[in-house]
N, C-alpha and C positions, 0 to 999 in steps of 0.2 A: 343489431342483435340477431342472432341466428336461432332458428327453431331447433327442436330436439333432433330432427332428422338431418341437421346440417344445412338446411335451406333457409332462405330469407322469405318469410311469409308475410304477404301484404293482403289486407282485407278491405274491400270497399263495401260500405253499408248505405243503402238508400232507404230511408224510412218514408213510405208513402202513406196516403190516407187509408188504404185497405191492406196492403202487404208491405213487409219489410224484406227487401231483397239484399242478398249477400253474394259477393264474389271473392273467392280466395285464390291467390296466385302465388305459387312457389317459384321465386326468381331463379333458383338454382336448377331445379328439375324441369321447369317449364310446365308443370302440371297445374290444372285449375279445378276448383270445386265450386259449386253454386248451392245456394240455399234460399228458401222463401218461407217466411213465417207470417202469420197474421199480425197486423198492427193493432194496438189497442189505444184509441184516442185518449190522451191524458196520461197514458202510461207507456209512452213510446220506448222508454229505456228497457222495459220488460222484454219486448220482442227483439230489441237490439241485442241484449245479453243472451237471450235464448238462442238466437240465430247464430251468433259467434260460437257459442258453446257446442253447437252441432257440427261446426267445421274443424275447429282445432282448439287445443288448450290455450288460454290467454297468455301464459308465460312464453309460449313458442312463437307468438306473433310479433313481428318487428314494427309494423305500422298499421294503423286503422285510419281510413279516410271516410268521412261521413258526409253524406248529402241529406238534407232534411227540409221538410216543409212545415216544421213546427212554428216558425215565425210567420210564414204566409197564412197558415190556418188561423193563428191567433188574431191576425189583422182582419181576415175575411169574416171571421165569426165575432169580431169585436170582443175578444177575450184577452186583450193585452192588459198590462198593468195600469193602474191609475197613475198618471203622470201630470206634472205641472210644467208650465211654460212661463218664462220671464222674458219680456220683450220691450222694445222701444215704445215710449208713451205714444198712443194713437194708433198702434199697429197690432193690437191684440186680436183683431178679427180677420187677420190675413188668412188663417186656416179656413174660415167659413166663406170668405169672399172668393177664394180660389182664383180662377181666371174668368169668373162670371159665366161659367158653363152651367148646364142644367142636365140632370139625370135624364129627363124626357124633354127633348128640345121644344116640342109643341104643346106640352102639358101646361095647364093653368095651376096645378097643384104639385107639390113635391116636398120631400123632406131630406135633410142631410144632417147626420150626426158626426161631427169631427171626432177624431180619436182622442183629442184633449178638449173637454167641455169648456164653455166660456168661463165658468166660475173658477176653473183651474188655470186660466191664462191671465197673468198679472203684468202690470206695466211698471217701468221705472223711467225716470228722467235721464236721458242721454241722447246724443246725436253725433253720428259720424257722417260726413258728406261723401258723395260718390267718388271724389278724388282722393279719399282717405284722410282728409283733414278732420280732426276731432273738434267739433263745434262746442260740445258740452260733455265734460267728463262725467262718468257714472259715479254715484255715491255708494261706496261699499256697504255702508250701514243700511241704506234703503234696500239694497239687494238682500242683505241678511234678513231684514224685516219681512220682505215678500216671500223669501224662502221658508221662513218660519210659518207664515200663513198657509202656504201650500202643504207643509208637513202636517199642520193641524187639521187640514182638510183631507188628509189621508194619502197624500202623494208618496209614491214609492220611488219615482225617478224624476229628474229635472233636466230640462233643456233650456238653454239660454240663446236667444236669437235676436241680435241687434241689427238695425238697418245698416247696410253697406259694410258689414264686418268683413266681407271678402276683400275690401280695399285696405282695411286697417283693422285688425282684430284686437287692438289695445283695450277698448272698453269691455269687450267680451272676456278678455283675459283677467281683467281686474274683477269683473263680476264673478268669474269662475272661482278665483281664489277666495272671494268673500263667501260665496255659497258653500264651498267645501268646509269652511269653518263651522257651519251649523248643520250640514247635511250628514245623516248618520250612516250612509253607505256610499259605495263607489259609483252609483248610477247618476252621475252628473256630467253633462257634456255641453259644449258650445258649438254653434253651427259652423264656425270657421274651421273647426277640426274635422267635422263630418263632411261638409260641402262648401269650401271657400269659393263659391261661384255666384256670379250675378244672377238675379231673378229671385225676388223675395219669397213668392209663394212656394216655389220648388224647393228652396233652401229651408224654409220653415217646415214644409210638409215632411221632408226627408229627416230633419232633426227631430220632429215630433214622433214620427214612426219609429225612429231609432230609440227614443226614450221609452215608449210604451212596450218595446220589445226587450229592453235590457234586462229587467227582472225575470221575464218569462224565459227567453232564450239563455240568458246567463245562468239562471237557476238550473235549467235543464242540462246545460253543458257541464256545469260544476258537479251536479249529481252523477251524471254519466261518467265523467272523467274520474271522479272519486271512486265509483263502483268498479270501474275497470282497473284502477291502480290497486284497490283493495283485493281484487281477485287475482293479482299477480301480473297484470300487464305493465310492461316497463318500456314500451316503444314509443313511436311518434303517434300522436293523435291529432289529426288535421280535419278541417272543415272545408267543404266545397263552397265557393262563392257563386253568386249569380252571374259573374263574368266568366265562369268556366275554370277559374284558377282555384287554388286551395290556399288556406290561411291557417294560422295557429289558433288554438283555443282562446288564448289571451286576446288576439285581434277580434275574433268572433264575438267574445263577450263584450268588448268595447264598442264594436260596430255591427250589431246583429242585423241591421237593416240590409247588410250585404249578403245575408243568407237567403233572402227571398228568392224562391224558385231555384234553390241550389240543386235539388235533386234532378229536376228536368234539365238543368244546365249541364250536369254531369253526363246525362244521356246523349246530349248533342255533341259534347266533346268526344265521347266514344264513337258515335256514329261518324263523325268527320274522319277520325283516325282509321276506322275500319273501311269506310267507303273509299278513301284515298288509296289505301293499300290495295284494295280490290280493283282499282282502275276506274272508279266511278266517283270523281271528286265533286260532282254536282248532284246533290241529293236533297230531298225534303224529308225530314224526320217526322215520324208519327208515333208518339208514345201513348199507347192505350193502357191505362191502369184500371184500377177499380172504380175511380171517381171521375177522371177527366181524360181528355184527349189533347195532348200538347204537341204543337206543330212548330217547326223551325226550318229555315232554309239555309243550306250550306252551299256556297258557290266557290268553286276552285279549291275545295278542301278547307275553306275558312268560314266558320260560323259568323252570322251577322250579329254585330254588337249594337245595341241601342243605348244612347246616353241617358234615356229616361224611360220609365215604364209606369203604367197605371195598373195597380193590382185590383182595384175596384173603384167605383166612382168616388173621386175626391182623395183617393189614397195614392198619391204620386210619389214615386221614388226616383230621385235624380242621382243615379249611380250607374256605372257601366254594367249592362246586363246582356247576356245572350238573348237575342230577340225571339221570344216564344209567345205564340198565340195559344190560348187555352179555351176550350169549351167543355161544358159538363156532359160529356158522352163517354163513359167508361163502362167496364163490365158490370158495375153495380148500379148503373143509371136506371131509374125506375120508369117503366112504361105505363102510361095512363091515357085515357080518353078525356079530353078537356070539355068544358061547358059547351063549346061550339061543335062537339062531336068529332074533333080531330085528334088523331093519335100523336102523342108527344113522347119523346124518350129523353129523360134528363130535364133540367140539370140536377134535380134531387137524386141523391145516391143512397143505396142501402148500406154502403160501407162494408166492413168485414163483420160487424156486429149490428143487427142480426144477420146481415148479408142477404144474398138472393134467396128465394124460396127454396131452391134445390139444396141449399146448405142444411136445411132442417134445423136451423138455430132460432126459429121464431119469426123469420121474415115472412110476410104474407102478401107482398106486392111484387108483381113480376118485374124482372130486370132483363137487361140485354144478355147477361149470362144465362138466365133461365131459357131465353129464346134459343141460344146456341146449343144448350143441352137438349132441348126438345127436338131440334132439327138434326141432332146426331153429330154435330160438329165437335162438341166436347165429349170426351169419353167419361160417361157417368160412373164407370167402374174404377177409374184411375184418375182422380182429380190431381191437378198440378199442386205443388206445395207439400203434398204428402201428409197433411194434417187431418184430412177427411177420408174416411174409409170409402165412401161412395156418395154420389149425388142422387137426390130424389127426383127422378124424371117425372114421375106421375104427379107429384105435388106441384112441380113447375108447370106442367100442362094444365092442371086444374086452375091454377091462378091465372094463367094466360087466357084460358077459355072464358073464365068468369069476368075478368076485368078488362079484357081487350076484345076477345072474340065475340061474345054476346052483344056488347054495345055496338059493335061495328057490323054484326051479322056475318061473321067469318067463322070458319072452322078453326080448330086449334092450330093446325099446321100453317094455314094461311095467315092466322093472326101472328104466330111466331115469326113467319117470314116477313110480315109487314113491320114488325118491330125492328128486324134486322135492316130492312130497306130504309126506314126513317133514320136509324142511327147512322147508316152508311152515308146517307144524303147529307146529314149534318157534318160528318167528318170530311166528306168531299168538299163541302163549302169552306171549311177551314183550310184545306189544302189549296183551294183556288185563291183564297185570300192572300196567302204568302207567295203565290206564284203568278197566276194570270193577272190578278188585279194589281200587281206591282211590276208588270212588264216582262215577266219571265215566261219563256215558252216551256210548257210542261213536258214536251217531247224531249227536251234536253236533260230532264231530271229523272232520277230514279227515286223510288220511295224506299226509305229505310224504316220499316215497321219494327217497333220493339215494345217493351212492356208485356205484361202477361197476356193481353188480348190482341196486340198489334197484328200478329201474323195470321190471325183468323180472318181479318178483314182486308188484307193486302190485295188479294186478287180482285175483289170488287172495286176497291178504290183506284187501282191503276187503270181499270176499264172506265170508270166514271169520269176521272179527271183527264185521262189521256196521257198518263205518265209512261215513260219508256219501259220501265221494268220495276220490280221490287227486289231489293237486296236484303235478305233476311239474315241477320248476323248469327254467329254460332250459338250464342246464348241470349236470345232476344228478351227473355223474361227478366234478366238481370243486367241489361245493358247500362242502365244508370249506375249500378253498383260497379260495373267494369270501368265506367268513366271516372268514378272516384279514384280508382287505382292508378289510372294513367294521366290524370289531370296534373298540370304543372302548377307550381306556386306562383301567384300573381298579385301585385299590389298596384293600385291606380291612384293617381292624384290629379286634381284639376286646379288651375290658378287662373283667375280672370285678369286679362290684360286690357281689353276694351279700348283700343286705339286704332287709328288708321295705319295701314301698312307703311305709308310714307313717313309716319312719325315713329315707327318702331326702331329701337336700337338693337341691331343684331347681336352685338357683344353682350348687352344686358340679357337678351333672350337666351343666348348660349350659356351664360352664367346661371340663369334661373334653371335651365334644363339640367345642367351638371349638378347643381345643388340638390334639386329634387331627386335625381337619380341616385345620388349618394345617400340621401335619407332613406329612400325606398330599398336600396341594396342592404342598408343596415337592418331593415326589417327582415329581409331574407336571412341575414346572418343570425339574428336573434331567434329565429324559428328552430334552429338546431337540426335542419334537414339536409341530407346529402343531395347535392345537385350534380348533374352531368354537364351543365353549362348555364350561362346567364345571358340575358338580352335586355335591352332597353328600347322602348318605342316612344316616339313623341308625335303628337298631332296638334293641329291648330283648328279651332272652330272659326271659320271665316265666312264672310258674305260681302256682297256689294253694299255700299252705303245706302241706308234706307230700307234694306230688307230685314225681315224678322227672322226668317229661318236661315240656318247656317249649314255649311257642308264641312265634313271632317277631312282635313287635308293632312295626309301622312307626309312627314318631312323626309326627304331622301338622304338617309343617314346610314351608317354602318350598323351591323347587328348589335353592337354594344352601345349604340346611341351617339357615337362620336362622328365628327365630320363638320365641315364649315357650314354656317348658316348665314345667308345673305338675303337682302330684300328681293333681289332678282330670282334666286332659287325658290323663295317662298311664293313669289308672284307666279312663276312658271308652274309650280306644283298646284296652286289654287286654280289657275286657268285650266290645267289638264283635268283636275277633279270636277270642276264645274261643268266643263264640256261633256265629260262622260256621264254626268248626272242629268243634265238638262239639254244636251245636244247643241249648245251654243255658249258664247261668252258675251259680255256686255262691254264693248270697247269704250274707253274714256271715262268709265264710272269708277270713282275711288273705291278701294277695297278696305274692309274693316277686319281686324283681328280681335275676336272676342275672348277666347279662352285658349290656354295651353293645357293639353291633356298628356300626361306622362304615365308610363307603365313600365314596370320591370318584371321579368319572368325568370323564375328559377326552374330550369328543366329537370324534371324528375325522370328516373329510369323508365324506359318504355317497355311494354310487353312485346315480345316477338310474337306477332299474331299467328305465324306459322306453327307455333307451339300448340295452338288450339285446334289444329287441323285433325282430320280423322286419322286413325292409326293406319300404318302402311298395309297391314294385313286385313283391313276391312273389306267386306264383300257385300254385294247387293242382296244375295240370297240370305245372308245371315241377318240383314236388317229388316227383312219382311216379317210382319207380325199378324198377318191374316187380313180380314176385311170386315167392314160394317156398312150398314145402310145410312146414307146421308140425304137430306131433302134439298133438292135444287129445283123447286117447282114441281117436284115429284121425286120418288125414291130412286136413288142411284147407288150402285154397289161401288164402294170406294176402298182401295187398298190401303192398309194401315202399315206405316213404316216406323221403325226406331230411328229417328232423325240422326242421332249422334253416332249410329253405327254405319251410316251410308258412306261409301268410299268417295274419294275425290274423283270427279268426272261422271258420277252417277247421274242419270237423267230419269226423272220421275214424272210420268204423264198424269194429268188429272182425269177423273176425280181421285184425289188421294188425301190422306191425312198423315202428317208427320208429327209424332209425339216425342216429347222430351220432358225432363223433370220440371222445367220452368215455364213451358208454354206449349201450345198446339199450333201447328201450321196447316192451313187449308189450301190445297191446290184445286181450283175449280175446274169443271169440264171445259176443254178447249185451251187450257193453260198447262205449262210444264215447269218443273223445277230442276235446276242443274247445280251440282255441288262444285264450288270452285276450290282452288288449292288451299284456301284458308279455312274451308269448311262452311263458308257462307252458302246460302241457297239463293240462286238467281232465279226469280220467278218472273215468267214472261208468257206472252201468248204463244201457243204452239204454232209451228210453221203450217 
């Protein structure tokens, strides 16, 4: 569908805890527009609709791609739907037993509340053995009776998890058919559809989390899709997955657990694309929003994928996710002095309502944003987002002085600077976690800061961690929304094999791979999305016999997944992967093949990043906007620039401030910024 101007308009929307970010791209003209509006917890669709209306009429938009943390927030705040679980007799407590881990390793006391309470977990008689043999068939009438009990107890969704269903889902299928006869809605699923993989707790946890999210995320998406259609939108509506790909609304409603961390994942996808094009394929992303700081490592232009993630203690999701580490350190993070007299920043956040003190919306506790305003780093007369006329610097200073300065015996400027240093130290720790502590030399990596506050802290972070440089994208405040626009469609599936390599039948494996790829390509076809290309990938989870942990072994195949598979080629690929991971191989030890992981990717049209570059007639003089005082241990006069008006090749020495509608960039004394051909700002130490 084409817009009224003759162009194809694609909008990416990232709904965060504090702001909703939007990126509109006209594929015909190459022009881009950005938007940022406050998010309202519980009414995310309001900011969504308002933001899009500010960019273009809905009938003119051909595609909307949405990244969301609605599901993640529901899980973290325990605000998911009331769900029921039917499982094999004797295994109702798998969710609480977990892996016998503890929230506090050395504590004598602790508590854990699973997402499905014990009275909502019921058992039925059935048993499938590990080799797939059905020892005892399930009784459909018993399943119906237990489903009715759960309905009477207020269950809105149901998941069915039977022992060893990954090896043979027959009993789960029978139970599913029985449950659907009495269940009043579509929120019924079996674990073999969600995660047909060995390991009972991980499969049960993932299925349970999916169940509590189905009414929440499904209802949100249904309401949002209905509103968009009613207002005239007739294009594609897609959702970003936590693996960095996109999926249809129907898939997201059936498998909402795959939307966990989808917004941050979109940002990493965009960062990898931008950094690779700019010639810096090794980057660490740092997404600073209003609530959190999300960090991920991209090596060789490829984001790291994790097979499993823990959203919070006991909330384990076993589905492919871009590996993202999160700490509670964002612009809205509240600064306070604890009982021991130590300054803490976060994890509690003021959000967008009431927000930081400087917003003047009722917030009375100082935040990181308040500190940046008091220090002169944020322009109080021109806040980003455009929804506030000005920020109240005096109110922010009073709150910092009363709640941080006086308890610590510091003046207001020293107290604001202390808040900044504590926050930067926490962020630096997160960057070290994904780099130094995992064997990566930070000198090889660039920092890609984005989110509304990322570029304010980039200079301090590259110094603290020893990173080579910072690469600030053209629109850092809406990078996750940009990632929504450029993300490919992706579908993953896992199948447990659990056999020795010497016993593996290569022909049967090839047939399994081909069948899985055919099924997943059919999902691409049903999405109704135009692709520029398609690809299939296959990996095996492998280990030496007796080991618990596996390595992901990419099979050497063509881009479409075709090619011969032999035991020798698999053995060689495993040895190479194991050697690169651990520095050695174990000669003479049998090799085990645990899982087959398959993925298909539908390539969506990419943005020509050069279309985002500064205009050819841009000049340095036209970009200058005066100067203002900024505190760096004392007051410094800093030049203020209109970042989007700076020409390619411009070099800006610090101290300086670069302002744009979606963020503020700070260049500290002793550092400089250089505009590359894409309009990115390369921030590094001055010679």
